[in-house]
C-alpha positions as CSV (number, residue, x, y, z in Angstrom):
1,M,79.4,32.9,119.5
2,R,79.6,33.3,115.8
3,V,81.2,30.6,113.9
4,A,82.4,30.5,110.2
5,I,82.4,27.3,108.8
6,L,84.7,27.4,105.5
7,A,83.3,25.7,102.7
8,F,84.9,25.9,99.2
9,D,83.9,24.3,95.8
10,G,84.4,20.5,96.3
11,F,83.6,20.7,100.0
12,N,83.3,17.6,102.2
13,E,79.5,17.6,103.7
14,F,80.7,15.5,106.4
15,D,83.2,18.3,107.5
16,C,80.9,21.0,106.9
17,F,77.1,20.0,107.7
18,L,77.8,18.0,110.5
19,P,79.4,20.8,112.7
20,L,76.7,23.1,111.3
21,G,73.9,21.0,112.7
22,L,76.0,20.5,116.0
23,L,76.8,24.0,116.9
24,N,73.5,25.4,116.0
25,R,72.1,23.2,118.8
26,L,73.5,26.1,121.2
27,A,71.2,28.6,119.5
28,D,69.5,29.2,122.8
29,L,72.9,30.6,124.0
30,G,73.4,32.9,121.3
31,W,75.4,30.6,119.2
32,K,75.2,30.8,115.4
33,A,77.3,28.7,112.9
34,E,77.1,29.8,109.5
35,L,78.5,28.5,105.8
36,A,81.2,31.3,104.7
37,S,82.4,30.6,101.1
38,P,84.5,32.6,98.5
39,S,81.5,32.6,96.3
40,S,77.6,33.0,96.6
41,H,77.3,29.1,95.6
42,V,79.4,26.0,96.3
43,T,79.1,22.5,95.0
44,S,80.0,19.9,97.1
45,M,82.1,16.9,96.3
46,N,79.0,15.1,95.8
47,G,77.1,17.5,93.5
48,V,75.1,19.2,96.1
49,T,75.0,22.8,95.6
50,V,74.2,25.2,98.2
51,Q,74.0,29.0,98.8
52,A,76.6,30.5,101.1
53,Q,75.3,32.0,104.0
54,R,78.2,34.7,104.6
55,A,81.2,35.8,102.3
56,L,84.5,34.2,103.2
57,E,85.7,37.6,104.9
58,F,82.9,36.6,107.7
59,A,85.7,34.3,109.0
60,N,87.9,37.3,110.2
61,E,85.4,38.6,112.5
62,A,83.7,35.5,113.8
63,D,84.6,34.0,117.2
64,A,85.4,30.6,115.7
65,V,86.3,29.1,112.7
66,I,86.2,25.7,111.2
67,F,88.2,24.8,107.7
68,G,86.3,22.3,106.2
69,G,88.1,19.8,103.7
70,G,87.3,18.8,100.1
71,L,88.5,17.7,96.8
72,Y,90.3,21.0,95.8
73,A,92.1,21.8,99.0
74,R,95.6,21.5,97.6
75,A,94.7,23.8,94.7
76,I,93.0,26.3,97.4
77,A,96.1,26.2,99.3
78,E,98.3,27.3,96.8
79,N,95.9,30.2,95.6
80,S,97.7,33.0,97.7
81,A,95.0,35.5,96.2
82,L,92.2,33.4,97.9
83,L,93.7,33.0,101.2
84,D,94.9,36.6,101.5
85,R,91.3,37.4,102.1
86,L,91.8,35.7,105.5
87,Q,93.3,37.5,108.4
88,L,92.6,35.0,111.6
89,D,93.8,35.7,115.0
90,P,94.4,32.7,117.2
91,L,94.6,35.1,120.3
92,R,90.8,35.9,120.0
93,Q,89.6,33.3,117.9
94,L,88.9,29.1,118.3
95,I,90.4,27.8,114.9
96,G,89.7,24.4,113.8
97,G,90.7,22.5,110.6
98,Q,88.8,19.2,109.4
99,G,90.8,16.8,107.3
100,S,92.4,18.2,104.4
101,G,90.9,21.7,106.0
102,T,94.3,21.1,108.1
103,L,96.5,21.8,104.9
104,L,95.0,25.2,104.9
105,L,95.7,25.8,108.5
106,A,99.3,25.0,107.4
107,R,99.2,27.1,104.8
108,L,98.4,30.1,106.9
109,G,101.0,29.3,109.2
110,L,98.3,28.6,111.9
111,L,99.8,25.6,113.1
112,G,103.5,26.3,114.2
113,D,105.0,23.3,115.6
114,T,101.8,21.7,116.8
115,P,101.3,18.1,115.6
116,A,98.2,17.7,113.5
117,C,95.6,15.4,112.6
118,T,94.2,15.0,108.9
119,D,92.8,12.5,106.1
120,S,95.4,9.9,104.7
121,A,95.1,11.2,101.2
122,T,96.2,15.0,102.3
123,K,98.6,13.6,105.0
124,P,101.8,13.7,102.1
125,W,100.9,17.8,101.5
126,V,100.7,18.4,105.3
127,V,103.7,16.8,106.0
128,E,105.3,18.7,102.9
129,A,104.2,21.7,104.5
130,G,106.2,21.0,107.5
131,V,103.8,19.7,109.7
132,R,104.0,16.7,112.0
133,V,100.9,14.5,111.1
134,I,99.7,12.1,114.1
135,E,97.7,9.1,113.6
136,A,94.6,10.3,115.9
137,P,90.9,11.6,115.4
138,F,91.5,15.0,117.1
139,H,94.1,17.2,118.5
140,C,94.3,20.4,120.1
141,R,96.6,22.9,121.5
142,G,95.5,26.2,122.8
143,P,93.0,27.8,120.6
144,V,93.8,25.6,117.5
145,A,92.7,21.9,116.8
146,T,92.4,19.5,114.0
147,A,90.8,16.4,112.9
148,G,91.0,13.9,110.7
149,G,88.4,11.5,109.0
150,G,84.9,12.7,108.2
151,M,83.4,11.6,111.3
152,A,86.0,13.3,113.3
153,A,83.9,16.3,112.5
154,Q,81.9,15.8,115.5
155,Y,85.0,16.0,117.7
156,L,85.9,19.2,116.3
157,A,82.4,20.6,116.9
158,A,82.3,19.1,120.4
159,W,85.6,20.9,121.1
160,M,84.5,24.2,120.1
161,M,81.2,23.9,122.4
162,L,83.1,22.5,125.6
163,R,85.8,25.8,125.0
164,G,83.0,28.2,124.2
165,A,80.1,27.0,126.2
166,G,81.5,24.4,128.7
167,R,81.0,20.7,129.7
168,Q,77.1,20.8,130.2
169,A,76.2,22.8,127.2
170,A,78.4,20.3,125.1
171,A,76.7,17.6,126.3
172,R,73.3,18.7,126.3
173,A,74.0,19.6,122.2
174,L,75.8,15.9,121.8
175,A,72.9,14.3,123.7
176,Q,70.5,15.5,121.3
177,T,72.1,13.9,118.2
178,A,73.1,10.8,120.0
179,P,71.9,7.4,118.4
180,V,68.8,6.2,120.6
181,G,69.8,3.8,123.2
182,E,73.6,4.8,123.2
183,T,73.0,8.7,124.6
184,A,75.5,8.2,127.8
185,Q,78.0,6.1,126.1
186,Y,78.5,8.5,122.8
187,V,78.3,11.8,124.8
188,D,81.2,10.3,127.4
189,R,83.3,9.1,124.5
190,V,83.4,12.1,122.5
191,L,83.8,14.4,125.2
192,A,86.7,12.1,126.3
193,V,88.3,12.5,123.1
194,V,88.4,16.5,122.8
195,S,88.9,17.1,126.7
196,P,92.3,18.8,126.8
197,R,93.7,16.5,129.7
198,D,92.6,13.4,127.8
199,A,94.0,14.4,124.5
200,A,97.2,15.3,125.8
201,D,97.6,11.8,127.5
202,R,96.5,10.0,124.3
203,N,99.2,11.6,122.1
204,R,102.1,11.6,124.5
205,P,104.8,9.2,123.5
206,A,104.7,5.9,125.4
207,G,107.2,6.3,128.1
208,S,107.2,10.0,128.5
């Protein structure tokens, strides 16, 4: 499973590094997550400059794609020349948006009528793009998922592992990174959030 984690200038470290670390826990199963960027180097919102592992176009051939959020998401969403470099296909790819990365999914028409999660600062722009935002850390429908809040990046990564490698593999990866003394509770909680049935029940309107 090849995963492209899209990092643009101003990227949020939680959104990109957290899934990068989690997903690569499945390296023994053939998984490889890499940072893909529009330039050779990108600088995070806190001034950390990293070298991209892949060009932005790697996302077009990857098996899964995560849009990390960041300071300049709105400007990126309005940059058609940049977004035109992306030709994604939810029929063959798992696609996730983290934080303000959800806005980029909206601009690319990947959300349709699916409700989405994002952070509070980005919410007005996502709503303006015609997407219904829900107050939840994670939501998925089919091969597309969104998460809101920096630490919710763990849910996006867990969902991807659950979909691509199964519950046992996802649980193993999460257990390797769980706080000591909280492994069982942590793994169970994260997987409960991202399991499709649980997510559907949690986000269904009361009384339906």
